[in-house]
C-alpha positions as CSV (number, residue, x, y, z in Angstrom):
1,X,125.7,101.6,51.2
2,X,127.0,100.2,54.6
3,X,129.3,102.8,55.5
4,X,125.8,105.1,55.0
5,X,124.0,102.5,57.2
6,X,126.2,101.9,60.0
7,X,127.0,106.1,60.6
8,X,122.9,106.5,60.1
9,X,122.4,104.0,63.1
10,X,125.3,105.0,65.4
11,X,124.7,109.0,64.8
12,X,121.1,108.3,65.5
13,X,121.2,106.8,68.7
14,X,124.6,108.7,69.7
15,X,123.7,112.3,68.9
16,X,120.6,112.3,71.2
17,X,122.1,110.4,74.4
18,X,125.2,112.9,74.1
19,X,122.3,115.8,74.1
20,X,120.9,114.8,76.9
21,X,124.6,114.9,78.6
22,X,126.5,118.0,76.7
23,X,122.8,119.8,75.9
24,X,120.4,119.9,72.9
25,X,121.9,122.8,71.3
26,X,125.5,122.2,70.6
27,X,124.6,118.7,69.9
28,X,122.5,120.1,67.1
29,X,125.0,122.8,65.2
30,X,128.0,119.1,65.5
31,X,125.3,116.8,63.9
32,X,123.9,119.9,62.0
33,X,128.1,120.2,60.3
34,X,128.7,116.8,60.5
35,X,125.3,116.6,57.9
36,X,127.0,119.2,55.8
37,X,130.2,116.9,55.2
38,X,128.1,114.8,54.0
39,X,126.0,117.0,51.5
40,X,129.0,118.9,49.9
41,X,131.7,116.1,51.0
42,X,130.0,114.0,48.5
43,X,129.8,116.6,46.0
44,X,133.2,118.8,46.0
45,X,135.3,115.5,47.6
46,X,137.7,113.5,44.9
47,X,136.1,109.9,44.0
48,X,138.6,107.8,46.7
49,X,136.7,105.2,48.0
50,X,138.4,105.7,51.5
51,X,137.3,109.1,52.1
52,X,133.7,109.1,50.7
53,X,133.7,106.0,53.4
54,X,134.3,108.1,56.3
55,X,132.6,111.3,54.1
56,X,129.2,108.8,54.7
57,X,129.2,107.8,58.1
58,X,130.2,110.6,59.7
59,X,128.3,112.5,57.3
60,X,125.2,110.8,58.4
61,X,125.8,112.6,62.2
62,X,123.2,115.0,60.3
63,X,120.7,112.1,60.9
64,X,120.8,112.5,64.9
65,X,119.6,116.5,63.8
66,X,115.5,114.8,63.2
67,X,115.6,113.2,66.1
68,X,116.1,116.5,68.4
69,X,114.3,119.0,66.0
70,X,111.2,116.7,65.0
71,X,110.3,115.8,68.7
72,X,113.0,116.7,71.5
73,X,113.3,119.8,71.4
74,X,109.4,121.0,70.7
75,X,108.5,118.8,73.8
76,X,110.2,120.2,75.7
77,X,109.4,123.3,74.8
78,X,106.1,122.7,75.1
79,X,103.2,122.8,77.4
80,X,103.4,119.3,78.7
81,X,99.9,118.9,78.6
82,X,100.0,120.1,74.6
83,X,103.0,117.7,74.1
84,X,101.7,115.2,71.8
85,X,100.2,118.1,69.6
86,X,103.2,119.9,69.7
87,X,105.3,115.9,68.1
88,X,102.2,115.3,65.9
89,X,102.1,119.0,64.8
90,X,105.7,118.9,64.0
91,X,105.8,115.3,62.1
92,X,102.8,116.5,60.2
93,X,104.5,119.8,58.7
94,X,107.5,118.8,58.2
95,X,106.1,115.7,56.4
96,X,104.0,117.8,54.0
97,X,106.5,120.5,53.4
98,X,109.3,118.0,53.4
99,X,109.0,115.0,52.6
100,X,105.5,115.7,49.7
101,X,106.5,119.0,48.6
102,X,110.5,119.1,49.2
103,X,110.4,115.6,46.8
104,X,108.5,117.1,44.1
105,X,110.0,120.0,43.9
106,X,113.5,118.5,44.4
107,X,112.8,116.1,42.1
108,X,112.3,118.8,39.6
109,X,115.3,120.3,39.9
110,X,117.2,117.9,39.5
111,X,115.4,117.2,36.2
112,X,116.4,120.8,35.4
113,X,119.7,121.2,37.2
114,X,120.9,117.1,37.4
115,X,121.6,115.4,40.8
116,X,124.4,117.3,42.0
117,X,122.6,120.3,42.6
118,X,119.8,118.5,45.0
119,X,122.4,117.9,46.9
120,X,123.6,120.7,47.0
121,X,120.4,122.4,48.4
122,X,120.3,119.6,50.8
123,X,123.6,120.9,52.4
124,X,122.2,124.2,52.4
125,X,119.2,123.0,54.1
126,X,121.7,121.8,56.7
127,X,123.4,125.4,56.8
128,X,120.0,126.9,57.7
129,X,119.0,124.4,60.6
130,X,122.7,125.2,62.0
131,X,121.7,128.7,61.3
132,X,118.3,128.0,63.2
133,X,119.7,126.4,65.7
134,X,122.0,129.1,67.3
135,X,119.5,130.0,68.4
136,X,118.1,128.0,70.7
137,X,117.1,128.1,74.2
138,X,118.5,124.8,75.9
139,X,115.9,122.5,76.6
140,X,117.9,119.7,78.2
141,X,116.8,118.7,81.7
142,X,120.0,117.3,83.1
143,X,122.4,120.8,81.7
144,X,118.8,122.9,82.8
145,X,119.8,121.4,86.5
146,X,123.6,122.3,86.7
147,X,123.1,125.4,84.9
148,X,121.0,126.5,87.9
149,X,122.8,124.6,90.3
150,X,125.8,126.4,89.6
151,X,124.1,129.3,89.5
152,X,122.3,128.3,93.2
153,X,125.8,128.2,94.0
154,X,126.9,131.4,93.7
């Protein structure tokens, strides 16, 4: 549990910070891959404490997706006059669909097919995150400024 907690705190801060430097799109993809490690690693890894600690710590890199996909990318992608509406709408949809309906549906699935199935479904949700993030248009201001400077230099 400590590895989960430390990983969540570290990656929750590190991924958004690194996305300012390297761009939102690559960090969402990398963070999504780390999230895959968490879900699939816990299900398929052998029962080995040091290995599970590593999986728990690095697997929580997927938490970095939350900060970027829930607020940063939508806020940078829309009209600045509506930033609070964009973020609030995104959060509302996530809470209603994910936290409410998702918990109910996955609870039923867990009762019927076991908790392993629930963790696998969470892993496949990260696959969807990775696929969707491949279609992102970069929105990090520093990265866009660097690209514009390179383009203007030509």
